[in-house]
SEGU-944344 format. One record per residue (C-alpha): residue number from 0; x, y, z. Coordinates in Angstrom, 2 decimals, m for minus. Layout:
! residues N
(NUM, (X, Y, Z))
...
END
This chain:
! residues 528
(0, (9.97, 38.72, m4.90))
(1, (9.63, 36.40, m7.89))
(2, (6.15, 34.92, m8.53))
(3, (7.40, 31.33, m8.19))
(4, (9.02, 32.13, m4.84))
(5, (5.85, 33.85, m3.67))
(6, (3.81, 30.75, m4.54))
(7, (6.32, 28.64, m2.66))
(8, (5.85, 30.76, 0.44))
(9, (2.07, 30.50, 0.10))
(10, (2.33, 26.71, m0.18))
(11, (4.45, 26.58, 2.99))
(12, (1.85, 28.66, 4.78))
(13, (m0.88, 26.32, 3.53))
(14, (1.00, 23.30, 4.88))
(15, (1.67, 24.94, 8.24))
(16, (m2.01, 25.67, 8.76))
(17, (m3.22, 22.33, 7.37))
(18, (m1.09, 20.19, 9.70))
(19, (m3.53, 18.18, 11.86))
(20, (m1.20, 18.31, 14.85))
(21, (m0.51, 22.07, 14.77))
(22, (m0.55, 24.27, 17.85))
(23, (m3.76, 26.01, 16.70))
(24, (m6.02, 22.99, 17.19))
(25, (m6.01, 19.34, 18.18))
(26, (m8.68, 16.67, 18.42))
(27, (m10.38, 15.98, 21.73))
(28, (m10.20, 12.59, 23.38))
(29, (m13.33, 10.44, 22.98))
(30, (m13.83, 8.25, 26.07))
(31, (m17.35, 6.93, 25.37))
(32, (m19.27, 6.04, 22.22))
(33, (m22.81, 4.83, 21.65))
(34, (m24.18, 3.97, 18.19))
(35, (m27.74, 2.76, 17.56))
(36, (m29.78, 2.26, 14.42))
(37, (m33.30, 1.16, 13.57))
(38, (m35.78, 1.45, 10.73))
(39, (m37.05, 4.77, 12.12))
(40, (m33.70, 6.46, 12.74))
(41, (m30.07, 6.28, 13.83))
(42, (m28.12, 8.07, 16.55))
(43, (m24.58, 8.76, 17.74))
(44, (m23.58, 9.83, 21.24))
(45, (m20.02, 10.78, 22.18))
(46, (m18.50, 11.42, 25.60))
(47, (m15.29, 13.39, 26.05))
(48, (m12.66, 13.41, 28.76))
(49, (m13.94, 16.67, 30.21))
(50, (m17.45, 15.13, 30.70))
(51, (m18.84, 17.03, 27.71))
(52, (m21.13, 15.16, 25.32))
(53, (m22.33, 15.36, 21.75))
(54, (m25.66, 13.79, 20.73))
(55, (m26.90, 13.53, 17.14))
(56, (m30.14, 11.73, 16.29))
(57, (m31.98, 11.11, 13.05))
(58, (m35.42, 10.28, 14.44))
(59, (m38.69, 10.02, 12.46))
(60, (m37.70, 12.66, 9.93))
(61, (m36.05, 15.11, 12.37))
(62, (m32.32, 15.85, 12.62))
(63, (m31.72, 16.50, 16.33))
(64, (m28.46, 17.97, 17.66))
(65, (m28.07, 17.95, 21.47))
(66, (m31.86, 17.98, 21.86))
(67, (m32.51, 20.73, 19.30))
(68, (m34.09, 20.07, 15.90))
(69, (m31.80, 21.51, 13.23))
(70, (m33.50, 20.14, 10.13))
(71, (m35.53, 17.37, 8.60))
(72, (m34.96, 14.43, 6.27))
(73, (m36.81, 11.60, 4.63))
(74, (m36.02, 7.97, 5.34))
(75, (m33.78, 6.63, 2.59))
(76, (m32.83, 10.04, 1.11))
(77, (m29.23, 10.97, 0.39))
(78, (m28.59, 12.61, 3.78))
(79, (m30.05, 9.63, 5.64))
(80, (m27.88, 7.22, 3.66))
(81, (m24.75, 9.33, 4.22))
(82, (m25.47, 9.48, 7.99))
(83, (m26.01, 5.71, 8.29))
(84, (m22.81, 5.08, 6.30))
(85, (m20.91, 7.32, 8.72))
(86, (m22.34, 5.41, 11.71))
(87, (m21.29, 2.13, 10.10))
(88, (m17.69, 3.38, 10.02))
(89, (m17.95, 4.85, 13.54))
(90, (m18.83, 1.41, 14.96))
(91, (m15.42, 0.07, 13.91))
(92, (m13.35, 3.10, 15.03))
(93, (m12.24, 4.28, 18.45))
(94, (m10.87, 7.46, 20.04))
(95, (m8.43, 9.30, 17.73))
(96, (m9.36, 7.47, 14.54))
(97, (m13.05, 8.10, 15.23))
(98, (m12.45, 11.80, 15.91))
(99, (m10.48, 12.19, 12.68))
(100, (m13.22, 10.49, 10.68))
(101, (m15.96, 12.66, 12.12))
(102, (m13.99, 15.85, 11.52))
(103, (m13.24, 14.79, 7.95))
(104, (m16.87, 13.90, 7.24))
(105, (m18.76, 16.05, 4.76))
(106, (m22.25, 15.50, 3.45))
(107, (m22.83, 14.71, m0.24))
(108, (m22.24, 17.80, m2.39))
(109, (m25.50, 17.18, m4.27))
(110, (m27.64, 18.10, m1.24))
(111, (m29.76, 21.21, m1.56))
(112, (m32.21, 23.30, 0.42))
(113, (m32.97, 22.24, 3.97))
(114, (m30.92, 19.04, 3.65))
(115, (m27.80, 21.05, 2.78))
(116, (m28.41, 23.43, 5.72))
(117, (m28.84, 20.55, 8.15))
(118, (m25.72, 18.81, 6.82))
(119, (m23.73, 22.06, 7.10))
(120, (m24.80, 22.63, 10.69))
(121, (m24.04, 18.99, 11.54))
(122, (m20.59, 19.29, 10.00))
(123, (m19.91, 22.48, 11.95))
(124, (m21.07, 20.74, 15.15))
(125, (m18.48, 18.02, 14.65))
(126, (m15.80, 20.65, 14.10))
(127, (m16.75, 22.59, 17.24))
(128, (m17.10, 19.53, 19.44))
(129, (m14.00, 17.61, 18.35))
(130, (m11.40, 20.35, 17.96))
(131, (m9.77, 21.78, 21.08))
(132, (m8.96, 25.30, 19.95))
(133, (m6.37, 27.50, 21.62))
(134, (m6.28, 31.22, 21.11))
(135, (m3.26, 32.20, 19.03))
(136, (m0.71, 34.58, 20.47))
(137, (m1.68, 37.21, 17.92))
(138, (m5.13, 37.09, 16.40))
(139, (m5.05, 38.91, 13.12))
(140, (m6.89, 38.81, 9.81))
(141, (m4.71, 38.74, 6.75))
(142, (m5.95, 39.82, 3.35))
(143, (m3.04, 39.85, 0.97))
(144, (m3.20, 40.86, m2.67))
(145, (m0.71, 38.71, m4.54))
(146, (m0.11, 41.43, m7.07))
(147, (1.53, 43.51, m4.33))
(148, (4.22, 40.81, m4.03))
(149, (4.42, 41.32, m0.29))
(150, (5.27, 37.98, 1.29))
(151, (6.18, 39.27, 4.77))
(152, (2.71, 38.45, 6.19))
(153, (3.28, 34.77, 5.36))
(154, (6.74, 34.46, 6.87))
(155, (5.40, 33.48, 10.30))
(156, (3.55, 30.55, 8.69))
(157, (6.72, 28.81, 7.50))
(158, (7.80, 27.35, 10.87))
(159, (7.72, 23.54, 10.83))
(160, (6.27, 23.30, 7.29))
(161, (9.39, 22.87, 5.13))
(162, (9.14, 19.08, 5.04))
(163, (5.64, 19.07, 3.45))
(164, (6.03, 21.67, 0.71))
(165, (5.89, 19.03, m2.03))
(166, (2.61, 17.59, m0.74))
(167, (0.64, 20.79, m1.44))
(168, (2.65, 22.43, m4.22))
(169, (0.10, 20.99, m6.67))
(170, (m2.66, 23.07, m5.05))
(171, (m1.07, 26.30, m6.29))
(172, (0.46, 25.10, m9.54))
(173, (m1.01, 26.76, m12.62))
(174, (m2.78, 29.59, m10.79))
(175, (m2.89, 33.00, m12.48))
(176, (m0.59, 35.72, m11.27))
(177, (m3.56, 37.64, m9.92))
(178, (m5.00, 35.81, m6.92))
(179, (m6.20, 36.73, m3.44))
(180, (m5.09, 35.09, m0.23))
(181, (m7.26, 35.06, 2.92))
(182, (m5.79, 33.54, 6.08))
(183, (m7.89, 32.60, 9.12))
(184, (m11.02, 34.41, 7.98))
(185, (m14.32, 33.67, 6.29))
(186, (m14.83, 35.07, 2.79))
(187, (m18.16, 35.62, 1.04))
(188, (m18.64, 36.37, m2.66))
(189, (m21.99, 38.18, m2.85))
(190, (m24.92, 37.19, m5.05))
(191, (m24.34, 40.03, m7.54))
(192, (m20.54, 39.92, m7.30))
(193, (m18.15, 38.35, m9.83))
(194, (m14.49, 37.94, m8.81))
(195, (m12.22, 37.98, m11.82))
(196, (m9.31, 36.25, m10.07))
(197, (m8.34, 33.12, m8.16))
(198, (m8.93, 32.91, m4.42))
(199, (m6.86, 31.09, m1.77))
(200, (m8.53, 30.61, 1.63))
(201, (m6.55, 29.14, 4.54))
(202, (m8.38, 28.03, 7.70))
(203, (m11.58, 29.75, 6.72))
(204, (m14.90, 29.28, 4.94))
(205, (m15.36, 30.51, 1.38))
(206, (m19.05, 31.10, 0.59))
(207, (m19.84, 31.60, m3.08))
(208, (m23.22, 33.15, m3.88))
(209, (m22.04, 34.96, m7.01))
(210, (m19.27, 33.97, m9.42))
(211, (m15.50, 33.36, m9.48))
(212, (m13.83, 33.24, m12.89))
(213, (m10.55, 31.75, m11.66))
(214, (m9.60, 28.81, m9.50))
(215, (m10.26, 28.31, m5.79))
(216, (m7.86, 26.83, m3.22))
(217, (m9.29, 26.02, 0.23))
(218, (m7.09, 24.57, 2.98))
(219, (m8.27, 23.48, 6.40))
(220, (m11.67, 25.13, 6.03))
(221, (m14.80, 24.80, 3.93))
(222, (m16.08, 25.69, 0.47))
(223, (m19.82, 26.46, 0.31))
(224, (m21.22, 27.04, m3.18))
(225, (m24.78, 28.35, m2.79))
(226, (m27.63, 28.28, m5.26))
(227, (m26.84, 30.33, m8.42))
(228, (m23.19, 30.50, m7.36))
(229, (m20.49, 29.19, m9.68))
(230, (m16.75, 28.69, m10.03))
(231, (m15.36, 28.69, m13.54))
(232, (m12.06, 27.02, m12.65))
(233, (m11.07, 24.16, m10.36))
(234, (m11.80, 23.86, m6.67))
(235, (m8.61, 22.53, m5.07))
(236, (m9.04, 21.42, m1.47))
(237, (m6.59, 20.22, 1.17))
(238, (m8.09, 18.93, 4.42))
(239, (m11.28, 20.86, 3.65))
(240, (m14.93, 20.02, 3.05))
(241, (m17.18, 21.02, 0.16))
(242, (m20.91, 21.86, 0.30))
(243, (m22.90, 22.58, m2.83))
(244, (m26.45, 23.94, m2.61))
(245, (m27.27, 23.66, m6.33))
(246, (m24.12, 25.63, m7.10))
(247, (m21.69, 24.83, m9.93))
(248, (m18.00, 23.99, m9.87))
(249, (m17.36, 23.85, m13.59))
(250, (m13.69, 22.93, m13.42))
(251, (m14.23, 20.03, m11.03))
(252, (m12.98, 19.26, m7.50))
(253, (m9.38, 18.15, m6.83))
(254, (m8.32, 16.79, m3.42))
(255, (m4.57, 17.38, m3.40))
(256, (m4.08, 15.26, m0.24))
(257, (m6.12, 12.29, m1.45))
(258, (m3.09, 10.12, m2.29))
(259, (m1.45, 10.94, 1.01))
(260, (m4.66, 10.13, 2.90))
(261, (m4.99, 6.80, 1.14))
(262, (m1.38, 6.00, 2.03))
(263, (m1.98, 6.86, 5.69))
(264, (m5.13, 4.73, 5.79))
(265, (m3.33, 1.79, 4.19))
(266, (m0.40, 2.17, 6.59))
(267, (m2.76, 2.33, 9.57))
(268, (m4.58, m0.82, 8.41))
(269, (m1.34, m2.71, 7.94))
(270, (m0.06, m1.66, 11.35))
(271, (m3.36, m2.71, 12.94))
(272, (m3.19, m6.12, 11.24))
(273, (0.41, m6.64, 12.31))
(274, (m0.38, m5.71, 15.90))
(275, (m3.36, m8.08, 15.98))
(276, (m1.29, m10.92, 14.55))
(277, (1.46, m10.26, 17.06))
(278, (m1.05, m10.31, 19.91))
(279, (m2.56, m13.56, 18.65))
(280, (0.91, m15.11, 18.34))
(281, (1.84, m14.05, 21.87))
(282, (m1.46, m15.41, 23.20))
(283, (m0.93, m18.77, 21.49))
(284, (2.61, m18.96, 22.88))
(285, (1.39, m18.19, 26.38))
(286, (m1.35, m20.82, 26.15))
(287, (1.12, m23.44, 24.94))
(288, (3.54, m22.54, 27.72))
(289, (0.78, m22.73, 30.33))
(290, (m0.34, m26.12, 29.03))
(291, (3.25, m27.35, 29.05))
(292, (3.79, m26.21, 32.63))
(293, (0.46, m27.70, 33.72))
(294, (1.24, m31.07, 32.15))
(295, (4.95, m30.98, 32.96))
(296, (4.90, m33.47, 35.83))
(297, (2.57, m35.92, 34.14))
(298, (4.55, m35.65, 30.92))
(299, (7.81, m36.53, 32.63))
(300, (6.20, m39.59, 34.26))
(301, (4.33, m40.81, 31.19))
(302, (7.08, m40.10, 28.66))
(303, (8.65, m43.62, 28.78))
(304, (5.21, m45.25, 28.48))
(305, (3.99, m43.19, 25.54))
(306, (5.46, m45.55, 22.84))
(307, (3.91, m48.56, 24.61))
(308, (0.51, m46.88, 24.86))
(309, (0.69, m45.78, 21.24))
(310, (1.68, m49.26, 20.01))
(311, (m0.92, m51.14, 22.06))
(312, (m3.55, m48.63, 20.97))
(313, (m2.70, m49.22, 17.32))
(314, (m2.97, m53.00, 17.71))
(315, (m6.31, m52.63, 19.49))
(316, (m7.55, m50.34, 16.72))
(317, (m6.78, m52.97, 14.07))
(318, (m8.48, m55.70, 16.11))
(319, (m11.60, m53.56, 16.35))
(320, (m11.46, m53.09, 12.57))
(321, (m11.24, m56.87, 12.11))
(322, (m14.25, m57.31, 14.38))
(323, (m16.34, m54.76, 12.44))
(324, (m15.40, m56.22, 9.05))
(325, (m16.13, m59.69, 10.40))
(326, (m19.66, m58.62, 11.37))
(327, (m20.20, m57.10, 7.91))
(328, (m18.87, m60.28, 6.31))
(329, (m21.25, m62.39, 8.38))
(330, (m24.08, m60.26, 7.04))
(331, (m22.92, m60.73, 3.46))
(332, (m22.62, m64.51, 3.97))
(333, (m26.11, m64.68, 5.43))
(334, (m27.90, m62.66, 2.76))
(335, (m25.66, m62.98, m0.29))
(336, (m23.54, m66.07, 0.30))
(337, (m23.63, m67.27, m3.34))
(338, (m22.57, m63.82, m4.55))
(339, (m19.60, m63.81, m2.17))
(340, (m18.65, m67.33, m3.34))
(341, (m18.69, m66.21, m7.01))
(342, (m16.59, m63.11, m6.29))
(343, (m14.11, m65.08, m4.18))
(344, (m13.75, m67.77, m6.87))
(345, (m12.98, m65.13, m9.51))
(346, (m10.43, m63.44, m7.23))
(347, (m8.82, m66.85, m6.51))
(348, (m8.53, m68.00, m10.14))
(349, (m7.64, m64.74, m11.94))
(350, (m6.26, m62.23, m9.42))
(351, (m4.18, m60.35, m12.02))
(352, (m7.13, m59.88, m14.37))
(353, (m9.37, m58.80, m11.48))
(354, (m6.72, m56.31, m10.29))
(355, (m6.46, m54.67, m13.74))
(356, (m10.23, m54.38, m14.01))
(357, (m10.35, m52.96, m10.48))
(358, (m7.72, m50.28, m11.21))
(359, (m9.49, m49.30, m14.44))
(360, (m12.84, m49.14, m12.67))
(361, (m11.40, m46.95, m9.91))
(362, (m10.15, m44.40, m12.42))
(363, (m13.50, m44.37, m14.24))
(364, (m15.70, m43.97, m11.16))
(365, (m15.80, m40.16, m11.10))
(366, (m16.23, m39.71, m14.90))
(367, (m19.06, m42.28, m14.95))
(368, (m20.72, m40.62, m11.97))
(369, (m20.64, m37.16, m13.56))
(370, (m21.59, m38.40, m17.04))
(371, (m24.53, m40.36, m15.65))
(372, (m25.81, m37.31, m13.77))
(373, (m25.57, m35.16, m16.91))
(374, (m27.33, m37.72, m19.11))
(375, (m30.15, m38.12, m16.62))
(376, (m30.53, m34.39, m16.02))
(377, (m31.10, m33.50, m19.70))
(378, (m34.60, m35.00, m19.62))
(379, (m37.49, m34.12, m17.37))
(380, (m38.19, m37.78, m16.56))
(381, (m34.57, m38.42, m15.67))
(382, (m34.28, m35.52, m13.21))
(383, (m35.71, m37.48, m10.23))
(384, (m33.43, m40.37, m11.12))
(385, (m30.46, m37.99, m11.31))
(386, (m31.26, m36.71, m7.81))
(387, (m31.08, m40.28, m6.52))
(388, (m28.07, m41.08, m8.71))
(389, (m25.83, m38.44, m7.16))
(390, (m25.72, m39.94, m3.62))
(391, (m26.48, m43.58, m4.45))
(392, (m23.71, m44.13, m7.02))
(393, (m20.84, m43.33, m4.59))
(394, (m22.59, m45.43, m1.94))
(395, (m22.86, m48.36, m4.34))
(396, (m19.17, m48.00, m5.28))
(397, (m18.11, m48.10, m1.62))
(398, (m20.34, m51.10, m0.99))
(399, (m18.83, m52.93, m3.99))
(400, (m15.29, m52.20, m2.76))
(401, (m16.19, m53.48, 0.73))
(402, (m17.79, m56.64, m0.69))
(403, (m14.75, m57.33, m2.86))
(404, (m12.34, m56.78, 0.04))
(405, (m14.26, m59.25, 2.22))
(406, (m14.25, m61.80, m0.60))
(407, (m10.47, m61.42, m1.00))
(408, (m10.05, m61.73, 2.79))
(409, (m11.95, m65.02, 2.65))
(410, (m9.62, m66.28, m0.08))
(411, (m6.63, m65.18, 2.02))
(412, (m8.04, m67.07, 5.01))
(413, (m8.46, m70.26, 2.96))
(414, (m4.88, m69.91, 1.74))
(415, (m3.62, m69.51, 5.32))
(416, (m5.63, m72.57, 6.42))
(417, (m3.87, m74.66, 3.76))
(418, (m0.43, m73.10, 4.39))
(419, (0.44, m75.35, 7.32))
(420, (1.89, m72.53, 9.44))
(421, (1.66, m73.44, 13.13))
(422, (m0.19, m70.23, 14.10))
(423, (m2.87, m70.84, 11.45))
(424, (m4.16, m74.14, 12.84))
(425, (m7.23, m72.47, 14.31))
(426, (m8.50, m71.45, 10.85))
(427, (m11.14, m73.94, 9.56))
(428, (m12.41, m73.64, 6.03))
(429, (m15.63, m75.31, 7.09))
(430, (m16.55, m72.12, 8.98))
(431, (m16.61, m69.12, 6.54))
(432, (m16.67, m66.52, 9.33))
(433, (m13.57, m67.97, 11.03))
(434, (m11.91, m68.17, 7.62))
(435, (m12.79, m64.51, 6.99))
(436, (m11.37, m63.40, 10.35))
(437, (m8.14, m65.27, 9.64))
(438, (m7.87, m63.64, 6.22))
(439, (m8.48, m60.15, 7.65))
(440, (m5.76, m60.69, 10.23))
(441, (m3.43, m61.81, 7.46))
(442, (m4.16, m58.75, 5.29))
(443, (m3.66, m56.40, 8.26))
(444, (m0.67, m58.23, 9.69))
(445, (1.84, m55.67, 8.35))
(446, (m0.02, m52.83, 10.11))
(447, (m0.21, m54.82, 13.34))
(448, (3.51, m55.59, 13.16))
(449, (4.33, m51.90, 12.59))
(450, (2.41, m50.97, 15.75))
(451, (4.25, m53.63, 17.74))
(452, (7.61, m52.46, 16.35))
(453, (6.80, m48.84, 17.33))
(454, (7.06, m49.85, 20.98))
(455, (10.78, m50.49, 20.62))
(456, (13.04, m47.43, 20.12))
(457, (15.39, m46.95, 17.17))
(458, (13.24, m49.06, 14.83))
(459, (11.49, m46.22, 13.06))
(460, (12.76, m47.29, 9.61))
(461, (11.46, m50.84, 9.99))
(462, (8.15, m49.52, 11.28))
(463, (7.85, m47.27, 8.23))
(464, (8.61, m50.16, 5.86))
(465, (5.99, m52.36, 7.50))
(466, (3.42, m49.61, 7.33))
(467, (4.16, m49.05, 3.61))
(468, (3.83, m52.81, 3.02))
(469, (0.44, m52.78, 4.76))
(470, (m0.74, m49.94, 2.52))
(471, (0.36, m51.81, m0.61))
(472, (m1.34, m55.04, 0.48))
(473, (m4.56, m53.17, 1.29))
(474, (m4.63, m51.41, m2.10))
(475, (m3.99, m54.65, m4.01))
(476, (m6.64, m56.55, m2.05))
(477, (m9.18, m53.75, m2.56))
(478, (m8.52, m53.50, m6.30))
(479, (m8.60, m57.29, m6.82))
(480, (m11.87, m57.49, m4.92))
(481, (m13.39, m54.49, m6.75))
(482, (m12.38, m55.98, m10.10))
(483, (m13.89, m59.34, m9.17))
(484, (m17.13, m57.57, m8.23))
(485, (m17.19, m55.84, m11.62))
(486, (m16.40, m59.04, m13.54))
(487, (m19.13, m61.01, m11.80))
(488, (m21.69, m58.18, m11.69))
(489, (m21.56, m58.26, m7.89))
(490, (m21.64, m62.07, m7.93))
(491, (m24.79, m62.35, m10.06))
(492, (m22.90, m63.70, m13.08))
(493, (m20.18, m66.13, m11.90))
(494, (m17.08, m66.29, m14.05))
(495, (m16.70, m69.97, m13.04))
(496, (m20.13, m71.57, m12.47))
(497, (m20.12, m74.10, m9.70))
(498, (m16.75, m73.00, m8.51))
(499, (m13.91, m75.32, m7.68))
(500, (m13.71, m77.18, m4.39))
(501, (m10.34, m78.89, m3.97))
(502, (m11.51, m81.10, m1.12))
(503, (m14.56, m82.26, m3.05))
(504, (m12.40, m83.01, m6.08))
(505, (m9.97, m85.04, m3.97))
(506, (m12.79, m87.02, m2.37))
(507, (m14.36, m87.66, m5.78))
(508, (m11.02, m88.93, m7.11))
(509, (m10.60, m91.24, m4.12))
(510, (m14.12, m92.63, m4.62))
(511, (m13.39, m93.35, m8.29))
(512, (m10.23, m95.29, m7.36))
(513, (m12.09, m97.33, m4.76))
(514, (m14.90, m98.17, m7.19))
(515, (m12.41, m99.18, m9.91))
(516, (m10.62, m101.49, m7.42))
(517, (m13.87, m103.18, m6.41))
(518, (m14.87, m103.68, m10.06))
(519, (m11.53, m105.33, m10.86))
(520, (m11.87, m107.65, m7.88))
(521, (m15.34, m108.73, m8.95))
(522, (m14.09, m109.44, m12.47))
(523, (m11.33, m111.74, m11.18))
(524, (m13.76, m113.61, m8.99))
(525, (m16.10, m114.16, m11.92))
(526, (m13.28, m115.48, m14.05))
(527, (m12.28, m117.94, m11.30))
END
């Protein structure tokens, strides 16, 4: 038999024995799990379908397996950290996934002495407890010398393994022609022994106390490199665990199934996420359907009235807004009436100029806020001021916008009072609060009309146009008012001192005409 063909047969045998679902062994079902952890220790208790249990506790420096102390540890050492990390993963896993993780677990290879012995016994306990072994039809120990080129002892291992030859071909690639194969047996290289060849161990434990000059391939078992033991070449493992008690693996460790394991883990995570999302989607659909069925009768009765309720609710909302703004305006008139008069006069005389200043100020608000905070923060004295600046500046900007909007609403109310429209007769300029309420209703009239229109069907386009008009009017009024506030320094520096009162001017003109007529009459009488 050619060497390459022989290695191919060995690889097929390796795959057949390494399959996790083979007839030789399968994982037991875990039906109960208990994980606990504290500063003094951590424990894991498993219950199986056949009522058997497995208890492992790390408690006050003792490693306890099913009530028996098998070793000791120190809190925070490498074994303690590895055990707590395993328990952290066990909390998130169930049944088959948990069993696979516990079987695959191996303690850190850097452990030595009593820690390594305890970790080894703990690892073996997981293997014994979680694998349901079945006696093979023919129990035999195979020790095959590859140099004999006899591949008949491996022929029985080829069944069902053809599809995974490529996954483990790398484990045997590059091996010397002289290598030993041990199947289903434990192999020990003695302390004074040096093996001048490569060793392949399938479903067994390879214990190295002496030396191996070649490579080592371990599949489905364990590699235990004791103190003073060494391996000159690589240690290639496939579904196996490695323990090193101060031994050396000079060529390094290669896990030939690492990529496949990562792929399986990633696939399992994606499937779990998809299943969870599907369950959530189904639950949301069921809840929506239940709510629809529960509200079905009431929905059919209330359906014709929904547009009316929505429209009346919108109108009521705007009236409440007018009431609130009216109360705020009354407060401004009471405590800052002259300031409101100065802002309103500026908005009345130069609305375009005020609007441009308002738009510019709106764009500069955030840069000024940030720049002011930076300037104040660069000095120790300015830090307390900067702390106050950060919340107070936005508050002052909102207050200025509100004050300007109320001033513009007052101007709008005065304009409506002079317009002569029949529905504006109740607005009296002599009462600033009534004038303000009239102006607010005028500014919000487009919104109110859109809510009224929404009651009627097939008028969605007109409703949308009215709503857009209301937004435009609100923005213009806010910017004009904000600009007037900026121009007048919140009404402290009037743009037009004394203002302009049309009624007062008309009365003054009438008085002048009357006085001139009386003077002319007196002159004629004197001449007569």
